[in-house]
C-alpha positions as CSV (number, residue, x, y, z in Angstrom):
1,X,-14.6,-10.5,10.2
2,X,-16.9,-11.0,13.1
3,X,-16.7,-14.1,15.2
4,X,-19.5,-16.6,15.3
5,X,-22.1,-16.3,18.1
6,X,-21.1,-18.2,21.3
7,X,-23.0,-19.0,24.5
8,X,-22.5,-16.1,27.0
9,X,-20.4,-18.2,29.4
10,X,-18.0,-19.3,26.7
11,X,-17.7,-15.8,25.3
12,X,-16.9,-14.5,28.8
13,X,-14.1,-17.0,29.1
14,X,-12.8,-16.1,25.7
15,X,-12.7,-12.4,26.5
16,X,-10.9,-13.1,29.8
17,X,-8.3,-15.2,28.0
18,X,-7.8,-12.5,25.4
19,X,-7.1,-9.9,28.1
20,X,-4.4,-12.2,29.6
21,X,-2.8,-12.7,26.2
22,X,-2.8,-8.9,25.4
23,X,-1.3,-8.1,28.8
24,X,1.4,-10.7,28.3
25,X,2.3,-9.7,24.7
26,X,1.5,-6.0,24.5
27,X,1.7,-4.7,28.1
28,X,-0.7,-2.6,30.1
29,X,-0.9,0.0,27.4
30,X,-2.2,-2.5,24.9
31,X,-5.1,-3.6,27.1
32,X,-8.0,-1.6,25.6
33,X,-11.6,-2.5,25.0
34,X,-11.0,-2.3,21.3
35,X,-8.0,-4.6,21.4
36,X,-9.9,-7.2,23.4
37,X,-12.8,-7.1,21.1
38,X,-10.6,-7.2,18.0
39,X,-8.8,-10.2,19.3
40,X,-11.9,-12.3,19.5
41,X,-13.6,-10.8,16.5
42,X,-16.5,-8.9,18.1
43,X,-17.6,-5.3,18.1
44,X,-16.5,-3.1,21.0
45,X,-20.0,-2.5,22.3
46,X,-20.7,-6.2,22.6
47,X,-18.1,-6.6,25.3
48,X,-20.3,-4.8,27.7
49,X,-23.2,-7.1,27.2
50,X,-21.0,-9.7,28.9
51,X,-19.1,-7.4,31.4
52,X,-20.1,-4.2,33.1
53,X,-16.7,-2.6,32.6
54,X,-13.1,-3.3,31.5
55,X,-12.3,-3.8,35.2
56,X,-14.8,-6.6,35.3
57,X,-13.0,-8.2,32.3
58,X,-9.7,-8.0,34.3
59,X,-11.4,-9.6,37.3
60,X,-12.5,-12.5,35.1
61,X,-9.0,-12.7,33.7
62,X,-7.6,-13.1,37.2
63,X,-10.2,-15.8,37.9
64,X,-8.8,-17.7,34.9
65,X,-5.2,-17.1,36.0
66,X,-6.0,-18.4,39.5
67,X,-7.9,-21.4,38.2
68,X,-5.3,-22.5,35.6
69,X,-2.3,-22.1,38.0
70,X,-4.1,-23.9,40.8
71,X,-4.6,-26.9,38.5
72,X,-0.8,-27.4,38.4
73,X,-0.5,-28.2,42.1
74,X,-0.6,-32.0,42.8
75,X,-1.7,-33.6,46.0
76,X,1.3,-34.0,48.3
77,X,2.6,-37.5,48.5
78,X,5.1,-39.3,50.8
79,X,8.0,-38.7,48.3
80,X,8.5,-34.9,48.0
81,X,10.6,-35.3,44.9
82,X,7.8,-37.2,43.1
83,X,5.4,-34.5,44.1
84,X,7.8,-31.9,42.7
85,X,8.2,-33.9,39.6
86,X,4.4,-33.8,39.0
87,X,4.3,-30.1,39.7
88,X,7.2,-29.4,37.3
89,X,5.5,-31.4,34.5
90,X,2.1,-29.8,35.0
91,X,3.5,-26.2,35.2
92,X,5.8,-26.8,32.2
93,X,2.9,-28.2,30.1
94,X,0.7,-25.2,31.0
95,X,3.5,-22.7,30.3
96,X,4.0,-24.2,26.8
97,X,0.3,-24.3,26.0
98,X,-0.5,-20.9,27.5
99,X,2.8,-19.0,27.7
100,X,1.0,-15.9,28.8
101,X,0.5,-17.4,32.3
102,X,4.2,-17.7,33.0
103,X,4.9,-14.3,31.6
104,X,2.3,-12.7,33.8
105,X,3.5,-14.6,36.8
106,X,7.0,-13.2,36.3
107,X,6.0,-9.6,35.7
108,X,3.8,-6.9,37.3
109,X,1.6,-6.4,34.3
110,X,-1.5,-8.2,35.7
111,X,-1.1,-6.6,39.1
112,X,-0.8,-3.2,37.5
113,X,-4.4,-3.4,36.1
114,X,-5.9,-5.5,38.8
115,X,-6.7,-3.1,41.6
116,X,-5.7,-3.7,45.2
117,X,-7.8,-6.8,45.8
118,X,-7.0,-8.4,42.4
119,X,-3.3,-7.6,42.8
120,X,-3.3,-9.4,46.1
121,X,-4.9,-12.4,44.5
122,X,-2.2,-12.5,41.8
123,X,0.6,-12.2,44.3
124,X,-0.9,-14.9,46.4
125,X,-0.8,-17.3,43.4
126,X,2.9,-16.6,42.8
127,X,3.7,-16.8,46.5
128,X,1.9,-20.2,46.8
129,X,4.1,-21.6,44.0
130,X,7.3,-20.6,45.7
131,X,6.2,-21.8,49.1
132,X,5.1,-25.1,47.5
133,X,8.5,-25.6,46.0
134,X,10.4,-24.6,49.2
135,X,8.2,-26.8,51.4
136,X,8.8,-29.9,49.3
137,X,12.5,-29.3,48.9
138,X,12.8,-28.8,52.6
139,X,11.0,-32.1,53.2
140,X,13.3,-33.7,50.6
141,X,16.4,-32.4,52.5
142,X,15.0,-33.8,55.7
143,X,14.7,-37.2,54.0
144,X,18.2,-36.9,52.5
145,X,16.8,-37.0,49.0
146,X,18.5,-33.8,47.8
147,X,22.0,-32.4,48.2
148,X,22.8,-30.8,51.6
149,X,25.9,-28.8,50.6
150,X,23.9,-25.7,49.5
151,X,21.1,-23.8,51.2
152,X,17.5,-24.9,50.4
153,X,16.8,-21.4,49.0
154,X,19.5,-22.0,46.3
155,X,17.7,-25.2,45.4
156,X,14.5,-23.2,45.1
157,X,16.2,-20.8,42.7
158,X,17.6,-23.8,40.7
159,X,14.1,-25.3,40.4
160,X,12.4,-22.1,39.3
161,X,15.3,-21.2,37.0
162,X,15.2,-24.5,35.1
163,X,11.4,-24.4,35.0
164,X,11.3,-20.9,33.5
165,X,14.1,-21.7,31.1
166,X,12.5,-24.9,29.9
167,X,9.2,-23.1,29.5
168,X,10.8,-20.5,27.3
169,X,12.9,-22.9,25.3
170,X,11.6,-23.4,21.7
171,X,11.6,-27.1,20.7
172,X,13.3,-27.7,17.4
173,X,10.8,-29.2,15.0
174,X,11.9,-32.4,13.1
175,X,15.2,-32.5,14.9
176,X,16.7,-35.9,15.4
177,X,19.0,-34.8,18.2
178,X,17.7,-35.5,21.6
179,X,19.2,-32.2,22.8
180,X,17.1,-30.4,20.2
181,X,13.8,-30.9,22.1
182,X,13.7,-30.4,25.9
183,X,10.6,-32.4,26.8
184,X,9.2,-32.2,30.3
185,X,10.6,-35.6,31.3
186,X,14.0,-34.8,30.0
187,X,14.0,-31.4,31.7
188,X,12.9,-32.9,35.0
189,X,15.6,-35.6,34.8
190,X,18.3,-32.9,34.3
191,X,16.9,-30.8,37.1
192,X,16.8,-33.8,39.5
193,X,20.4,-34.4,38.9
194,X,21.2,-30.8,39.8
195,X,19.1,-31.1,43.0
196,X,20.5,-34.4,44.1
197,X,24.1,-34.7,42.9
198,X,27.2,-33.8,44.9
199,X,30.8,-34.7,44.3
200,X,30.2,-38.2,45.5
201,X,26.7,-38.4,43.9
202,X,23.6,-39.3,45.9
203,X,21.2,-39.8,43.1
204,X,20.5,-43.5,42.7
205,X,19.4,-42.9,39.1
206,X,22.8,-41.4,38.3
207,X,25.5,-44.0,38.8
C-alpha cells in the first residue's frame, strides 16, 4: 500500500528518519533504496525525486542525527550537577522515543555509510557528548559536589553506563512496583547517589 502524498520537505525528513531506523535495526547491509522506500510506503523511483542519490539520503540522515542529539544539550548553569541532570533527562527521553539514535551513537553503522566528511560529523557528535559529561563532572569535583575517591574518568563511565542501561531498559507496563519502571527522574536519582556518595556520604539528599 502506497503512502499518502506529503509535502517534499516532510517526505525528505521521513526518508532520512527511515534510513536511520534501518541502519540501527538491520545494519549496513539492510540499507538499500528499496528498503527505505518500502519503509515509508513509496516506490523506489520516487526516492530520487527527493534525493539525487542514496548518499544524499545518508547525508540527510546525518543532519537529522546531529539536530536531534544537539537538542539534548542544555545551557550550562552554575550548578554542574543540575546541568547534567537536564542533559540526562533529555538524552534518556530521546533514546526511548527514538532508540535508533543511541544505537547508532554506540556503533559504527552510521559512520560506515557516511563517507569521510559525514563520518567525522557523526564522531564529533559522540565526542561532544563525552566531553560535555567530563567537563561538568570535573566542575562538580572542583565544587566538591561529587565523590573525590575515584578518577573523574570513572565517573564519566558511570554516567554513560547508567544512561545507556536506562535507555535500553524496557518499562514494565501496568506494574505497581516502583522498581518495575525506571523513569528518568528515578534513574537520575540513583545515578546521582553513585556519583556523590562515599562511605561517609556527601549527598545532602541521601541522609
